[in-house]
N, C-alpha and C positions, 0 to 999 in steps of 0.2 A: 247620173248626169242626164238631164232632161234631153230627149231627142237622140240620144246615142244608144245603140245596141251594144252594151258592154259584154265582154266574153265571160268575166268571172271575177270573183274576189274583190280586189281593191276597186274594180270597175263596176261592181254589182250594186245597183240601187234597188230598193224594195220599196213597196207602197205599205208603209207602217205608220203608226201614229208616232209623231216625233216626241222625244222626251221633253219634259217641261223645265229642264234647267234653264234658267234665265241668263241673258247676257248681263253685262256689268250695269248696275244701276248707279249713275253718277252721283246721286244723292246719298248713296250708302257709305259708310266709313271704310276707308281703304285698309286692306290687310297689309301687315308687315311682311317682309321677306322671310320671316320665320314661321308664317302661317302654316306652311306644309313642309314636311320633312321628306326629302328624297334620298336620305343616306342609304337605306337599304337597297333602293333601286341602283344607286351609284355603285355600291359594292358588287352587286350582281353584274352590271355591264363592265366594270373593270376586270372582274374575274373571269367572265365567260364569253366576252366579245373581244376579238382581236382587232388589230389596226386596219384590217381589211374589211371589218364589219361582219365577219363570219362568226357564227355562234357554236360553242361547245354545248350542244343541246344534251348530250349524254351526261356531262358533268353537272349541268344545271338540273337534269332530272333527278340525279342522285342527291343533290344538295339544293333543294328548292325552297327551304324554309324562309329565306330573306325574301325572295320574290313573292311567296304567298303572303307573307306579312305585309309587304308593300301593297300588293293588289287589294288586300283586305282594308288597308288604310284608305284607299281611294274611294271605297264605299262609305267610310266613316265621316267623310266631309259632308257638312250639312248644306242644303241649298242655299241658306242664308249666308254661310261663309263663302260659297263659290260666287254668289252674286255680289259680295263685297270686294272681290278681287278686281284688280285692273284687267284690262283686255290682255295685256301681255302675260299676266299670271294665269288667266283662264287658258289662252292658247298652249302655253307651255305644259300646263296640267293636262290638257286633252291629249296632246301629242304623246306625252309619256304614258298616259293611260292606254291609248291605242297600242303602242308598241309593247307595253308590259303585258297586256292582255293577250296579244298575239303570241308572246313568248310562252305564256301559260297555255294557250290552246295547243301549242306544239308539244310541250313536255307532258301534257295530260294523256298522251297516247303512247303506250309502250307495246310493241316496239314503235319507234318513231316513224311517221309517214315520210315518204319520199318527197312529197309536196304537200303544202298547205291545202291545195285544191282537193287532196284525198280526204280532208275532214269535212264531213257532211254538215252543211249549215254553219260553217265557221263564221261567216261574215253577217249573215241575216237571222240566225235562229239561236245560236250560242249566246247566253245572257250573262252579264256581269253586273255587279253593283258599283254605281258611280255617283257620288254626291247625292245620295238619297234616292237615286232612280235606278231602275232595271233597264239596262241598255245593251245593245249589240255593237259590234265593231262598225257596222254600217251606220248606226245612229251617231256614233262619235264623229265618224268622217263626214257624212252627208248632212245630218240633221243639226249638228252642232258647229263643227269647224267650218264647213263650206257655207252653210246657211247664215251663220251669225257673224262672220268676220270676213273682210276682204283681205286675205292673206294667202295668196296662191302658193307661196313657198311651202306651205304644209305638204304639198305633193312631193317634195324632196326630203321630207322628215318622216312621213308615215311609212313604216316598213312592214310589208305583208309577208316576210319570211321567205322571199324568192330571190334568186340570184339576180334577176333583172330589176329588183327594187333598188332604190337608193340604199347606200350602206346604213347599217345600224350603228350609230355612234356608240363609243364605250364610255360615254357620259350622259347624264340626264340633260334635257333641255331646261334651263333656268330662266326666270324672268329677266335677270340681270344681264344675261348674255345671249338671250334668244335671237336678237337681230343678227349678231356676229355668227351665231351657230348656223342660222338658216342661210346666210350669205356664203359661209364656208361649204355648207351642204350643196348649194347651187353650183359652185365652182367645182367641187369634186365630182358631182354627177355629170357635169358637162364635159369633164376631162375623162369620164370613163366610157368604154366602148358600149356600155348599157344605156348611157343618156344621150350621146351625141357623137356622130361621126361624119366625115366628108369623104366622098369619092370624087376627086377632081377630074379624073379621066372620064367618068361617066356623067359628070355634072349633076351629082345627086347629093343631097343632104339628108342624113338619116337621124330621126329623133326617137326617143323612147316612145312606146305606145302609151305611156302615162300622159304624154302631151296630146295624144289623139283623144283619149278619154276625157281629159279635163282642160282642154285647150281654152274653152270658154272662160275659165276661171281667171286667166292671165289677161284677158281683154281689157277689163276695166282699168288695170294698173299699167300694163305694158302695150296696150294697143297702139299701133302706128301704121301710117299709110305710106306707100311709095318708097320704103327704104329696104325691104326684103321681098323675096318672092314667096308665092304661096297664097292661100286664102287668109282672111283676116285673123283667124286663130293661130295659123301657123306663123304669120308675121309677128304676132304678139309674143309667142314663145321664142322666136328667134331674137326679138328685141330684149327679152328677159335674159336669155343665155349669152348674148353677144359680148357684154362687158367683161365676162369671165374668160373669153377665148383668147388664143394667141393672135398676134396682129395679122398673120397670114390667113387665118380662118375668118377673121373680122373682115378683112378686104375682100375675100371670096364672097362672103355673104352679102356684102353691100354693092359689089360690082359685077359679079358674074351672073350668067343665066343658068338656073339649075331648077330641078325638081325636088320637092320635099317628100321624103318617104318615112315610113315607120318601121322600126325594128321589131323583129319577132321577139316575144316575151318568153323568157325562160323561167318556168315556175318551179324548177328544182329547189330543194330546200337550201337555204343559205347557211349551211352547216360547215364546221371546221373539218 
């Protein structure tokens, strides 16, 4: 994120040559819903991720064949095929790739690390094959998703294997359901103590540090003036979260005088 001193991981930007995977060419033939098969990944998520978004990494490490097969298939997509997809298909593909490669990064270490931050270079040096390109997790997040699409809700879908991350869904993101899935992720993150909380007595609103690192991504779509407290980035984030909150919290945000703070980030592994 330009202009922000990020602490690590999901917030870590690197000065690297962006991958050349192109955005959708509107003149290209559109791929069908059957273009890419998510079944292996769906089976992995259903088997090893519970309803709280926690992962049975030990079980997945013992039975990793489906995940490895799926991740290999991500590299088998040609740049031409990727370019023929709709924007929604591309976003779903990239979110799933980020999360699947993150799972791989965790189980590649035996014994398992206590935190993804204990894996050297996991975001900016560890390389994967994706749509004919060699990329890193940072490339997927910053050079592809953030650069090419105005979809700030990716930040409640990308999961960097930490307790304070949004939960990992136990289903893939699919083009046909992406909007509903991202809306559901927004509501669930806002309802979690990792995403949002109010201290009415102290007149403070607490947001995930994700919104500190990437607040600027919400301004274009959710920017608003004079409805919420805080700077322009904080107002945009509150405007984004507000429709998912209970009426009492909505009234507090719209009427009370408060300060916006950011929650500490728990980088412990999101394991069962």
